Wavefront OBJ file of the C-alpha trace (Angstrom):
o trace
v 18.314 16.385 91.776
v 21.756 17.575 93.163
v 21.878 19.829 90.594
v 18.683 21.468 91.610
v 19.609 21.900 94.970
v 22.755 23.763 94.407
v 20.813 26.087 92.318
v 18.404 26.961 94.908
v 21.530 27.921 97.475
v 22.695 30.219 94.935
v 19.886 31.956 94.478
v 19.139 32.415 98.402
v 22.995 33.861 98.691
v 22.078 36.590 95.777
v 19.131 37.351 97.499
v 20.771 38.095 100.651
v 23.552 40.050 99.275
v 21.408 42.228 97.333
v 19.131 42.929 100.741
v 22.786 44.082 102.081
v 23.586 46.288 99.366
v 20.534 47.889 99.453
v 20.705 48.469 103.146
v 24.171 49.641 102.595
v 22.772 52.364 99.903
v 19.729 53.334 102.355
v 22.108 54.193 105.498
v 24.459 56.462 103.022
v 21.903 58.302 101.547
v 20.350 58.976 105.228
v 23.768 60.732 106.108
v 24.016 62.161 102.958
v 20.764 63.738 103.253
v 21.231 64.547 106.904
v 24.842 66.601 105.664
v 23.243 68.850 103.462
v 20.202 69.846 105.641
v 23.212 70.421 108.062
v 24.867 72.534 105.383
v 21.674 74.204 104.122
v 20.882 75.290 107.784
v 24.681 76.564 108.511
v 24.449 78.648 105.144
v 20.789 80.220 106.041
v 22.334 81.360 109.413
v 24.934 83.081 107.693
v 22.660 84.928 105.121
v 23.188 88.631 105.278
v 26.549 88.495 107.274
v 29.361 90.461 105.444
v 31.935 88.373 103.603
v 35.309 87.732 105.273
v 38.752 88.719 104.085
v 39.495 84.619 103.985
v 36.498 83.682 102.195
v 37.144 86.647 99.364
v 40.841 85.218 99.358
v 39.396 81.676 98.980
v 36.668 83.110 96.265
v 39.399 84.653 94.144
v 41.783 81.742 94.501
v 38.639 79.598 92.847
v 38.360 82.130 90.338
v 41.737 82.652 89.505
v 42.017 78.857 89.403
v 39.192 78.673 87.124
v 40.900 81.226 85.354
v 44.289 79.161 85.222
v 42.381 76.169 83.715
v 40.440 77.965 81.445
v 44.159 79.698 80.022
v 45.151 75.994 79.652
v 42.587 75.512 76.578
v 43.331 79.045 75.004
v 45.675 79.778 72.221
v 49.842 80.544 73.035
v 50.594 83.043 75.056
v 52.711 86.093 73.983
v 56.070 85.970 75.328
v 55.530 89.349 76.811
v 52.787 88.389 78.589
v 54.493 85.469 80.273
v 54.861 85.128 84.050
v 58.261 86.715 85.173
v 58.850 83.623 87.490
v 57.585 80.078 85.817
v 57.449 81.685 82.221
v 54.681 79.523 81.393
v 51.604 80.798 82.447
v 49.924 84.548 81.798
v 51.113 87.071 84.126
v 48.187 88.877 86.187
v 45.419 87.949 88.388
v 41.771 88.949 89.029
v 43.134 90.242 92.005
v 46.064 92.337 90.684
v 45.692 92.781 86.794
v 49.007 94.270 86.784
v 51.035 91.640 88.913
v 54.234 90.297 86.826
v 53.375 87.180 87.995
v 50.525 84.325 87.250
v 48.442 83.435 90.113
v 50.048 80.286 91.430
v 53.661 82.171 91.605
v 52.002 84.724 93.419
v 50.297 82.433 95.836
v 53.955 80.677 96.350
v 55.310 84.164 97.028
v 52.493 85.249 99.311
v 53.168 82.111 101.062
v 56.580 81.756 101.360
v 58.502 84.939 100.918
v 61.768 83.718 102.383
v 64.125 81.340 101.065
v 67.000 79.897 103.838
v 69.630 81.925 102.033
v 67.984 85.040 102.367
v 68.233 84.621 106.309
v 71.616 83.254 106.430
v 72.994 85.863 104.276
v 71.984 88.735 106.374
v 73.117 87.306 109.635
v 76.362 86.731 107.783
v 77.127 90.320 107.242
v 76.094 91.268 110.646
v 78.730 88.861 112.245
v 81.073 90.142 109.664
v 79.809 94.119 110.722
v 80.609 92.973 114.602
v 83.788 91.627 114.132
v 84.757 94.599 112.101
v 83.688 97.076 114.768
v 85.621 94.736 117.509
v 88.786 94.975 115.215
v 88.205 99.066 114.641
v 88.028 99.574 118.707
v 91.157 97.523 119.372
v 93.137 99.765 116.813
v 91.273 102.821 117.307
v 94.988 104.345 118.319
v 96.174 103.467 115.107
v 93.171 104.927 113.139
v 93.028 108.415 115.030
v 96.753 108.680 114.479
v 96.846 108.245 110.786
v 93.492 110.447 110.512
v 95.182 113.177 112.222
v 98.159 112.890 109.855
v 96.105 112.896 106.380
v 94.433 116.006 108.069
v 97.765 117.923 108.209
v 98.715 116.487 104.961
v 95.662 118.431 103.512
v 96.633 121.209 105.457
v 100.112 121.326 103.926
v 101.748 121.080 107.189
v 104.086 118.280 106.182
v 106.534 118.106 108.947
v 103.369 117.821 111.802
v 101.781 115.268 109.694
v 105.186 113.588 109.197
v 105.588 113.346 113.186
v 101.919 111.936 113.205
v 102.565 109.472 110.748
v 105.731 108.131 113.084
v 103.050 107.895 115.868
v 100.638 105.620 114.047
v 103.688 103.480 112.486
v 104.788 102.909 115.960
v 101.476 102.207 116.870
v 100.956 99.731 114.104
v 104.278 97.726 115.061
v 103.438 97.553 118.769
v 100.235 96.045 117.383
v 101.476 93.733 114.649
v 99.708 95.520 111.805
v 101.164 96.269 108.411
v 98.764 99.294 107.247
v 100.452 99.482 104.021
v 98.443 102.552 102.715
v 99.541 104.552 106.085
v 103.375 103.673 105.659
v 102.723 104.734 101.762
v 101.071 107.939 102.922
v 103.847 108.358 105.224
v 106.332 107.879 102.624
v 104.822 110.123 99.965
v 104.775 112.988 102.828
v 108.418 112.696 103.514
v 108.972 113.165 99.627
v 107.115 116.271 99.526
v 108.646 117.831 102.689
v 112.337 116.374 101.208
v 112.845 113.875 104.437
v 112.468 110.847 102.032
v 116.226 111.069 101.849
v 117.009 110.519 105.422
v 114.002 107.263 105.368
v 114.638 103.823 105.156
v 111.857 101.472 103.362
v 111.332 98.537 105.475
v 111.586 95.236 103.478
v 108.953 93.791 105.994
v 106.217 96.574 104.658
v 106.118 96.129 101.040
v 107.388 92.840 99.061
v 109.568 93.512 95.941
v 106.764 92.753 93.567
v 104.531 95.088 95.409
v 106.165 98.248 94.370
v 105.308 97.251 90.482
v 101.464 97.752 91.603
v 99.495 101.002 90.491
v 99.158 101.888 94.234
v 102.270 101.705 95.068
v 103.817 103.754 92.405
v 104.409 106.744 94.301
v 106.526 104.820 96.820
v 108.761 103.381 94.054
v 109.429 106.278 92.297
v 110.229 108.209 95.821
v 112.789 105.624 96.652
v 114.469 105.272 92.882
v 114.817 109.128 93.109
v 116.374 108.669 96.300
v 118.916 106.660 94.973
v 119.474 108.741 92.084
v 120.458 111.541 94.215
v 122.713 109.406 96.303
v 124.252 108.193 92.654
v 124.712 112.042 91.789
v 126.026 112.743 94.933
v 128.508 110.242 94.593
v 129.391 110.937 90.762
v 129.944 114.902 91.524
v 132.255 114.345 94.553
v 134.260 111.904 92.290
v 134.887 114.624 90.028
v 135.358 117.196 92.271
v 138.284 115.481 94.124
v 139.931 114.815 90.925
v 141.257 118.317 91.149
v 143.139 118.698 94.234
v 144.451 122.055 94.912
v 145.402 123.912 98.148
v 143.618 126.983 97.155
v 140.257 126.949 95.872
v 141.223 129.731 92.940
v 143.034 127.168 91.310
v 140.202 124.876 90.788
v 139.135 124.834 87.030
v 135.582 126.057 87.592
v 134.656 125.717 84.156
v 135.774 122.525 83.068
v 134.351 121.251 86.644
v 130.829 122.628 85.696
v 131.224 121.150 81.991
v 131.928 117.565 83.768
v 128.756 118.048 86.041
v 126.844 119.315 82.933
v 127.188 115.844 81.216
v 125.584 114.052 84.145
v 122.170 115.119 82.632
v 122.361 113.044 79.770
v 124.826 110.341 80.511
v 123.433 106.794 82.044
v 123.864 106.560 85.546
v 126.878 104.081 87.004
v 126.222 101.865 90.103
v 127.375 103.941 93.213
v 130.284 102.091 95.145
v 129.901 101.097 98.739
v 132.778 101.361 101.226
v 133.036 99.585 104.486
v 133.167 102.067 107.404
v 136.054 100.933 109.533
v 138.210 99.249 106.240
v 137.616 101.654 103.913
v 137.392 98.945 101.219
v 134.626 99.027 98.686
v 131.983 96.351 98.791
v 129.460 94.852 96.894
v 125.862 95.695 97.725
v 122.342 96.118 96.310
v 119.364 98.065 96.787
v 116.894 96.082 99.007
v 114.581 96.458 96.359
v 116.844 95.450 93.852
v 115.827 99.252 92.027
v 118.089 99.650 89.209
v 119.333 103.839 88.827
v 119.374 104.657 84.987
v 119.649 108.308 85.247
v 121.528 110.975 87.211
v 119.314 113.543 89.138
v 119.084 116.780 87.845
v 117.319 118.709 90.618
v 120.859 117.558 92.623
v 123.241 118.090 89.629
v 121.784 121.950 89.616
v 122.370 122.426 92.947
v 126.029 120.668 93.094
v 126.686 123.293 90.597
v 125.673 125.937 92.670
v 127.409 124.822 95.470
v 130.791 124.882 92.867
v 129.941 128.310 92.188
v 130.134 128.863 95.947
v 133.285 127.522 96.531
v 134.906 128.981 93.489
v 133.613 132.802 95.059
v 131.565 133.290 91.702
v 129.521 136.343 91.901
v 125.759 136.120 93.725
v 123.766 135.821 90.121
v 125.792 133.121 89.155
v 124.838 131.218 92.135
v 121.207 132.568 92.102
v 121.061 130.766 88.351
v 121.472 127.409 89.402
v 118.711 127.654 92.093
v 116.432 129.596 89.799
v 116.367 126.809 87.648
v 115.758 124.314 90.169
v 112.840 126.360 90.743
v 111.532 126.789 87.493
v 111.593 123.534 86.455
v 110.861 121.517 90.047
v 108.891 124.609 91.883
v 107.627 121.571 94.140
v 111.433 120.861 95.489
v 111.234 123.986 97.781
v 113.434 121.780 100.323
v 116.265 121.623 97.850
v 116.126 125.660 96.860
v 114.095 127.661 99.386
v 116.276 128.597 102.307
v 119.517 129.406 99.971
v 117.450 131.103 97.475
v 115.813 133.278 99.840
v 119.293 134.175 101.601
v 120.873 135.139 98.083
v 117.854 136.992 97.532
v 118.277 138.956 100.304
v 122.287 139.481 99.869
v 120.940 140.938 96.424
v 118.380 142.668 97.986
v 115.738 141.446 95.674
v 112.203 140.873 96.924
v 111.460 137.664 98.817
v 107.494 137.608 98.210
v 106.939 135.091 95.747
v 109.175 132.981 96.855
v 108.186 132.823 100.504
v 104.524 132.055 99.428
v 105.829 129.268 97.074
v 107.603 127.613 100.294
v 104.389 127.970 102.270
v 102.117 127.061 99.429
v 104.081 123.249 99.510
v 104.837 123.050 103.175
v 103.117 125.697 105.574
v 105.613 123.622 108.396
v 108.608 124.989 106.594
v 109.563 128.162 108.636
v 112.723 128.893 106.347
v 109.991 130.896 104.806
v 109.973 133.087 108.324
v 113.912 133.340 108.203
v 113.915 134.734 105.020
v 111.176 136.981 105.546
v 112.750 138.688 109.271
v 116.218 139.003 107.214
v 114.552 140.813 104.836
v 112.628 142.994 107.263
v 115.688 143.276 109.396
v 117.658 144.599 106.085
v 114.926 147.038 105.228
v 115.658 148.805 108.470
v 112.046 147.683 110.055
v 113.867 146.072 113.120
v 110.775 145.946 115.643
v 108.438 143.609 113.017
v 111.472 141.565 112.203
v 112.119 140.782 116.168
v 108.123 140.299 116.208
v 108.359 137.305 113.663
v 111.620 135.958 115.174
v 110.029 135.712 118.971
v 106.849 133.747 117.771
v 109.459 131.046 116.703
v 111.814 131.500 119.147
v 109.104 130.756 121.807
v 107.630 127.650 120.334
v 111.510 126.434 120.125
v 111.281 125.822 116.025
v 113.849 123.956 114.252
v 115.350 127.193 113.093
v 115.151 128.748 116.320
v 118.963 129.313 116.421
v 118.816 131.615 113.115
v 115.905 133.556 114.377
v 117.966 134.310 117.589
v 120.847 135.583 115.542
v 118.528 137.563 113.339
v 117.202 139.172 116.673
v 120.515 139.743 117.977
v 121.579 141.913 114.557
v 118.466 143.744 114.892
v 119.308 144.775 118.686
v 122.722 145.587 117.447
v 121.338 148.053 114.917
v 119.314 149.561 117.521
v 121.977 149.888 119.807
v 120.696 147.513 122.242
v 123.860 145.954 122.813
v 123.082 143.702 125.745
v 120.059 142.317 124.247
v 122.094 141.516 121.301
v 124.788 139.792 123.379
v 122.141 137.590 125.251
v 120.542 136.680 121.802
v 123.808 135.716 120.221
v 124.992 133.558 123.095
v 121.837 131.566 123.239
v 122.114 131.014 119.404
v 125.274 130.152 119.656
v 124.209 127.474 122.705
v 121.561 126.144 120.006
v 123.924 125.565 117.221
v 127.483 125.818 117.473
v 128.433 126.670 113.583
v 130.303 129.596 111.888
v 127.512 131.870 111.265
v 126.383 131.707 115.588
v 130.233 131.925 116.246
v 131.001 134.967 114.355
v 127.696 137.122 115.551
v 129.004 136.219 119.080
v 132.489 137.274 118.598
v 130.898 140.620 117.128
v 128.703 140.941 120.267
v 131.401 139.890 122.879
v 133.812 142.705 121.132
v 131.017 144.957 121.489
v 130.057 144.534 124.673
v 133.421 144.056 126.131
v 133.025 140.233 127.249
v 136.554 139.515 126.570
v 136.271 135.857 127.929
v 133.776 134.745 125.726
v 135.432 136.551 122.774
v 138.915 134.632 123.823
v 137.175 131.583 124.240
v 135.066 131.159 120.890
v 138.593 132.680 119.292
v 140.322 129.713 120.806
v 137.869 127.024 119.416
v 138.860 129.072 115.550
v 142.290 128.199 116.027
v 141.821 124.897 117.144
v 139.668 124.294 113.895
v 142.432 125.729 111.872
v 139.931 128.485 110.764
v 140.481 132.540 110.627
v 138.505 135.036 112.293
v 137.129 137.165 109.576
v 138.608 140.021 108.732
v 135.054 142.030 109.348
v 135.518 141.092 112.960
v 139.230 141.769 113.353
v 138.090 145.482 111.775
v 135.239 145.527 113.940
v 137.327 144.675 117.232
v 139.999 147.055 116.276
v 137.878 150.103 115.455
v 138.513 150.301 111.732
v 134.702 149.622 110.955
v 130.985 149.774 112.395
v 128.113 147.498 112.894
v 125.973 149.737 110.056
v 129.085 148.806 107.102
v 128.674 145.524 108.122
v 125.030 144.836 108.247
v 123.661 147.250 106.131
v 126.013 146.872 103.348
v 127.352 144.288 100.982
v 125.853 141.142 101.793
v 124.140 142.282 104.902
v 125.819 139.820 107.159
v 129.276 138.632 108.884
v 130.465 135.283 107.604
l 1 2 3 4 5 6 7 8 9 10 11 12 13 14 15 16 17 18 19 20 21 22 23 24 25 26 27 28 29 30 31 32 33 34 35 36 37 38 39 40 41 42 43 44 45 46 47 48 49 50 51 52 53 54 55 56 57 58 59 60 61 62 63 64 65 66 67 68 69 70 71 72 73 74 75 76 77 78 79 80 81 82 83 84 85 86 87 88 89 90 91 92 93 94 95 96 97 98 99 100 101 102 103 104 105 106 107 108 109 110 111 112 113 114 115 116 117 118 119 120 121 122 123 124 125 126 127 128 129 130 131 132 133 134 135 136 137 138 139 140 141 142 143 144 145 146 147 148 149 150 151 152 153 154 155 156 157 158 159 160 161 162 163 164 165 166 167 168 169 170 171 172 173 174 175 176 177 178 179 180 181 182 183 184 185 186 187 188 189 190 191 192 193 194 195 196 197 198 199 200 201 202 203 204 205 206 207 208 209 210 211 212 213 214 215 216 217 218 219 220 221 222 223 224 225 226 227 228 229 230 231 232 233 234 235 236 237 238 239 240 241 242 243 244 245 246 247 248 249 250 251 252 253 254 255 256 257 258 259 260 261 262 263 264 265 266 267 268 269 270 271 272 273 274 275 276 277 278 279 280 281 282 283 284 285 286 287 288 289 290 291 292 293 294 295 296 297 298 299 300 301 302 303 304 305 306 307 308 309 310 311 312 313 314 315 316 317 318 319 320 321 322 323 324 325 326 327 328 329 330 331 332 333 334 335 336 337 338 339 340 341 342 343 344 345 346 347 348 349 350 351 352 353 354 355 356 357 358 359 360 361 362 363 364 365 366 367 368 369 370 371 372 373 374 375 376 377 378 379 380 381 382 383 384 385 386 387 388 389 390 391 392 393 394 395 396 397 398 399 400 401 402 403 404 405 406 407 408 409 410 411 412 413 414 415 416 417 418 419 420 421 422 423 424 425 426 427 428 429 430 431 432 433 434 435 436 437 438 439 440 441 442 443 444 445 446 447 448 449 450 451 452 453 454 455 456 457 458 459 460 461 462 463 464 465 466 467 468 469 470 471 472 473 474 475 476 477 478 479 480 481 482 483 484 485 486 487 488 489 490 491 492 493
């Protein structure tokens, strides 16, 4: 009885659940049918309208997706046809068959063209550029001076370039900037012009190990050559002063030359340094600990010329030593140029090639113009010689005193004695050396300026120097200006 009652209750519950499920299915079907009708209605309204770019892209995407899914079932893709990005799918899409990327990779690149690093790197570059502009603006004076100096070097105006480098270096010191390459170029310029012998290399600029680096090789060589020249000078001085004679005619010229020549192949000895106050030898080393191995040949040849002059050898012997320097070391015009030009003029030889060589090395070296003015004066072209002299006197050239001296001689030979005296007096005031003093004595005698003559003669006496016989003979009327300046060595010494 109870069992039948339980079965009836369960049957009633099943019937009720069935009805509820059927009702839910009906409602869902009605909603689905309603959605379909709305979609069909919207589609009919869009009939005839053009396909939008977005729809076209969607359709294309769907087609590419279908193509990708279809390729998954295809056979293995050749390596040359693989996508350059993922390396798994076939490259190219229906929209862009030649694309090096597959559909998925191209879509990713299209929607995400930049990574974060692609934004950060340009920003860093911009900030760094702005910082460089700021630094440059603060040091514009240094860059301008250095650039100006470089320009002068390119024009072979080495003295002008050296002054510009000095300005740049002073500015660097003021700003606390250590521009190594500016120092290097300044030192290279000093070597070409011969000024390196008087320039020190500051240890604060280059470290000892830096001089071994390739880009500073020229600085190392320049410093080494300066030390070699100093050692050579010291060694030759020791040789020369071994022979203590009162008369230069007693000097054993051949023996001295032989000993100096031997230095060319001899290993260099360390140069002794003496205390300036006590005179005692002190031990020292080069700031950069540069070891000198050899003596300097150009300096050896120059001192052989000097010994020939001291021992009063003929002009051709003197010339031979300087010509060896010119032939073997043509760029070292600063060591042989002016003296060789003077000897050429005294020997009445052409100076054209020598002047051209001096100017090619250093356009600022006015010694070439001194040589040329002297040559024109010897040839009798006084007006042209005076014209060259005036050019350099007016701009206060380093050799202005010598241009004044040549100008004075020209005026003497032209018979314009007062103009000659004035130029000679100015030359002596600029540089009181034997050459200018001798000429002033001649001009004083020519113009009867007795006070000036006696004043200069007294200075000779105080210096234990004798007045030249040529001057005394001219004063006594035993010789003429023409004999002094147009014959012999064409000068008064």
